[in-house]
Structures are given as C-alpha cells and as structure tokens.
C-alpha positions as CSV (number, residue, x, y, z in Angstrom):
1,M,115.5,76.8,95.7
2,I,111.7,76.2,97.3
3,E,113.3,77.4,101.2
4,A,114.9,80.7,99.2
5,I,110.6,81.1,97.6
6,V,109.6,80.8,101.0
7,G,112.5,83.2,102.7
8,I,111.2,86.1,99.6
9,L,107.3,85.5,100.8
10,I,108.1,85.1,104.0
11,F,109.5,88.8,103.7
12,L,107.2,90.6,102.1
13,G,104.6,89.2,103.4
14,V,105.7,90.4,106.7
15,F,106.8,94.2,105.5
16,F,103.5,94.5,103.3
17,V,101.9,94.0,106.9
18,A,104.4,96.6,108.7
19,V,103.9,98.8,106.6
20,G,99.9,98.4,107.0
21,V,101.0,98.4,110.2
22,I,103.0,102.1,110.0
23,G,99.9,103.9,107.9
24,L,97.2,102.3,110.6
25,V,98.9,104.3,112.7
26,R,99.4,107.7,110.4
27,F,97.3,107.9,108.3
28,P,95.4,111.2,109.0
29,D,91.1,109.9,108.4
30,V,89.4,106.7,108.6
31,Y,89.2,106.2,104.7
32,T,93.1,106.0,104.5
33,R,93.1,104.3,107.2
34,A,90.4,101.5,106.2
35,H,92.9,101.4,102.4
36,A,96.0,100.8,104.7
37,T,94.6,97.9,106.4
38,G,93.1,96.9,103.7
39,L,96.7,95.9,101.2
40,L,97.2,94.7,104.9
41,S,95.3,91.5,105.2
42,T,95.0,90.3,101.5
43,L,98.9,91.3,100.4
44,G,100.5,90.7,103.8
45,I,98.8,87.0,105.2
46,G,98.4,86.6,101.0
47,C,102.1,86.2,100.9
48,V,103.1,84.7,104.7
49,L,100.0,81.9,103.0
50,A,101.3,81.4,100.4
51,A,105.4,80.6,101.6
52,S,103.2,78.2,104.4
53,L,101.5,76.4,101.0
54,L,104.6,76.0,99.2
55,Y,107.3,75.2,102.1
56,F,104.3,72.0,102.9
57,N,104.0,71.0,99.6
58,W,107.4,71.3,98.3
59,V,109.3,70.3,101.5
60,I,107.9,68.0,104.3
61,D,106.0,66.9,101.6
62,T,102.2,67.0,103.0
63,F,99.7,68.8,100.9
64,S,97.6,71.2,102.1
65,I,94.6,72.9,100.9
66,K,94.0,74.7,104.0
67,E,95.9,77.7,103.3
68,L,94.1,77.5,99.1
69,L,91.2,77.9,100.7
70,I,92.4,81.0,103.6
71,M,94.1,82.7,100.6
72,A,90.8,82.6,98.6
73,F,87.7,83.9,101.0
74,L,90.8,86.6,102.1
75,L,91.3,87.5,98.4
76,F,87.7,87.9,98.2
77,T,86.2,88.9,101.7
78,C,88.9,91.6,102.3
79,P,88.4,93.7,99.9
80,V,84.8,93.6,99.8
81,S,84.6,94.4,103.9
82,T,87.3,97.8,102.9
83,H,84.7,98.7,100.9
84,I,81.6,98.4,103.3
85,I,83.7,100.4,105.7
86,I,84.9,103.3,103.8
87,Q,81.1,103.3,102.6
88,S,79.5,103.0,105.8
89,A,82.0,106.0,107.6
90,Y,80.7,107.5,104.2
91,R,77.2,107.3,104.6
92,T,77.2,108.4,108.2
93,K,78.7,111.8,107.3
94,V,82.6,111.1,108.7
95,A,84.8,114.4,107.6
96,L,88.1,113.3,105.7
97,W,91.1,114.6,106.4
98,E,90.9,118.2,105.9
99,K,93.6,118.6,103.5
100,S,91.6,117.0,101.6
101,V,92.3,117.9,97.4
102,T,89.0,115.9,96.7
103,D,86.0,114.2,97.1
104,E,84.6,111.7,93.9
105,L,82.0,110.4,96.3
106,K,80.7,114.0,96.9
107,D,78.7,114.4,93.4
108,S,77.9,110.7,92.5
109,A,74.0,109.2,92.3
110,S,74.8,107.4,95.3
111,A,75.9,110.2,97.1
112,K,72.7,112.2,96.5
113,D,70.5,109.2,97.2
114,I,72.4,109.1,100.3
115,E,71.3,111.8,101.2
116,A,68.0,112.1,100.4
117,G,67.3,109.1,102.4
118,S,66.6,106.6,99.7
119,I,69.2,104.1,100.6
C-alpha cells in the first residue's frame, strides 16, 4: 500500500513539474511565468519529497528528518521568493502582457508609493 502511495506522489510531483515547465515556456510575461515556477517548486518538489519521506520511513525503515526540513524550507521560501520576484519586476516597470485585462496593483497605495519614490 505504501508503495502505491509513493508512486502516486512521485507521479503527481512529476506532473506538477512538467506543467510548471510548460507554463514557464508558454506563458507570455514575467508575472505569469513566475507564478508557474512558484507552483512548480512548491507542489512538484513537495510531492517528490513526501514520497521520499514515506518510502524511507516505512519501506526501508530508516527515519530521516531531512525531507521534513527541506519541505518546510520550501513551503516557506518558495512563495515568498516568487512574490518578491514579481514585486521587483513590477517596481522596475516590467510591462504586463498586452492582452492583460486588469492591473490590480496600479491603484494600490504601494504602487503610488513606488511611483513617488518613497519605497
């Protein structure tokens, strides 16, 4: 039963990585590409690490805390780094895709502070 769950988690991890790579290649601007890579790193690598944790804990019968630490590190750092990359791209006025419908940050207070030079 554990081997089946490990196989499913590895399949999900590979699926998320493949979808993220396709999104990285196909999406039109830096904002959507950063979103795809953020999901790729968080979900894809997280599923593979969860499969590794299950396999080594219950099949090989050796406990390793390394997978848990790496998963916690990825869970906290990947979304934050993706947000910082997107925010810095917005601050340096990287253009949105020409077919973008809305710019939600345009009317926010932080965008006005960025334009005024106070941030």
